[in-house]
C-alpha positions as CSV (number, residue, x, y, z in Angstrom):
1,M,0.0,0.0,0.0
2,G,2.9,2.4,0.7
3,D,3.7,2.4,-3.0
4,L,0.3,4.0,-3.7
5,L,0.5,6.9,-1.3
6,N,0.8,10.6,-2.3
7,K,0.7,10.1,-6.1
8,S,-1.8,10.2,-9.0
9,L,-2.9,6.7,-10.1
10,N,-4.9,5.4,-13.0
11,I,-7.7,3.5,-11.2
12,E,-8.5,1.1,-14.1
13,K,-4.9,-0.1,-14.2
14,L,-4.7,-1.0,-10.5
15,V,-6.1,-4.5,-11.3
16,D,-6.2,-6.5,-14.5
17,Y,-8.8,-8.9,-15.7
18,Q,-7.8,-12.6,-15.5
19,K,-9.7,-15.3,-17.3
20,D,-12.4,-17.0,-15.3
21,T,-11.6,-15.4,-12.0
22,V,-12.1,-12.4,-9.7
23,V,-9.0,-10.3,-8.9
24,S,-8.9,-7.9,-5.9
25,R,-6.4,-5.4,-4.5
26,E,-6.8,-3.8,-1.2
27,I,-5.9,-0.1,-1.4
28,I,-6.7,1.1,2.2
29,K,-7.3,-1.1,5.3
30,K,-8.3,0.6,8.5
31,E,-10.2,-0.5,11.6
32,L,-13.2,1.6,10.4
33,G,-13.2,0.3,6.9
34,T,-11.5,-0.6,3.6
35,V,-11.1,0.4,0.0
36,T,-10.6,-2.4,-2.5
37,I,-10.4,-2.5,-6.3
38,F,-11.9,-5.6,-8.0
39,A,-11.9,-7.0,-11.5
40,F,-14.5,-9.6,-12.4
41,D,-14.2,-11.7,-15.6
42,K,-17.5,-12.3,-17.5
43,G,-19.5,-15.0,-15.6
44,Q,-17.7,-14.4,-12.3
45,G,-19.2,-13.0,-9.1
46,L,-19.6,-13.0,-5.4
47,S,-22.4,-15.2,-4.0
48,E,-25.0,-13.7,-1.6
49,H,-23.6,-12.6,1.7
50,S,-23.9,-9.7,4.2
51,A,-21.4,-7.7,6.1
52,P,-21.5,-5.3,9.1
53,F,-20.3,-2.4,6.8
54,D,-22.1,0.1,4.7
55,A,-20.7,-0.3,1.3
56,L,-20.3,2.0,-1.7
57,V,-19.7,0.2,-5.1
58,Q,-18.4,2.4,-7.9
59,I,-18.1,0.8,-11.4
60,I,-15.0,1.9,-13.2
61,D,-15.3,-0.4,-16.2
62,G,-18.0,-2.6,-17.7
63,E,-21.3,-3.5,-16.1
64,A,-22.3,-5.4,-12.9
65,E,-25.5,-7.0,-11.8
66,I,-25.8,-6.2,-8.1
67,T,-28.6,-7.8,-6.2
68,I,-29.5,-6.3,-2.8
69,S,-32.2,-8.0,-0.6
70,G,-33.5,-9.8,-3.7
71,E,-33.7,-6.6,-5.9
72,K,-31.5,-6.7,-9.1
73,N,-29.7,-3.6,-10.2
74,I,-27.6,-3.1,-13.3
75,V,-24.8,-0.7,-12.5
76,S,-22.5,0.5,-15.4
77,K,-19.2,2.4,-15.8
78,G,-19.5,5.8,-14.1
79,E,-22.3,4.7,-11.8
80,M,-22.4,3.7,-8.1
81,I,-24.7,2.0,-5.7
82,I,-24.8,2.0,-1.9
83,M,-25.5,-1.2,0.0
84,A,-26.6,-0.9,3.6
85,A,-24.9,-2.9,6.4
86,N,-26.3,-6.3,7.1
87,E,-28.4,-6.4,3.9
88,P,-27.9,-9.6,1.8
89,H,-26.2,-8.8,-1.5
90,A,-24.5,-10.5,-4.5
91,L,-22.5,-9.3,-7.4
92,Q,-22.2,-10.8,-10.8
93,A,-20.5,-10.1,-14.2
94,V,-23.4,-11.3,-16.3
95,N,-22.9,-9.8,-19.8
96,K,-19.4,-8.5,-19.7
97,P,-16.4,-8.2,-17.3
98,Y,-16.3,-5.2,-14.9
99,K,-14.0,-3.4,-12.5
100,M,-15.2,-1.7,-9.3
101,I,-14.1,0.2,-6.3
102,L,-15.6,-1.1,-3.0
103,T,-15.5,1.3,-0.1
104,M,-16.7,-0.3,3.2
105,I,-17.3,1.8,6.3
106,K,-18.1,0.1,9.6
107,S,-21.8,0.7,10.5
108,D,-22.8,2.0,14.0
């Protein structure tokens, strides 16, 4: 992480797509939350789960299907969605690969 401090970075180049997998790179890790960059190849995802963090997902390339409490959302490059703590959610690269920034902040 120290190599990322105090300099301008190209967000899309912080992680690369890899065939048939999900790649992640933690950018910030603190007691109150984290910032992680992900790259999902087409067909890849994270199965339904919940976390004790409010989460902001920003799509920086491609398009994601994000299901929150059973409601599907299509989120594309340049868009974001907020997921409340303890709500079940899942993420999937259905039609194309995508990259995202996940910012998680511990809920009260």
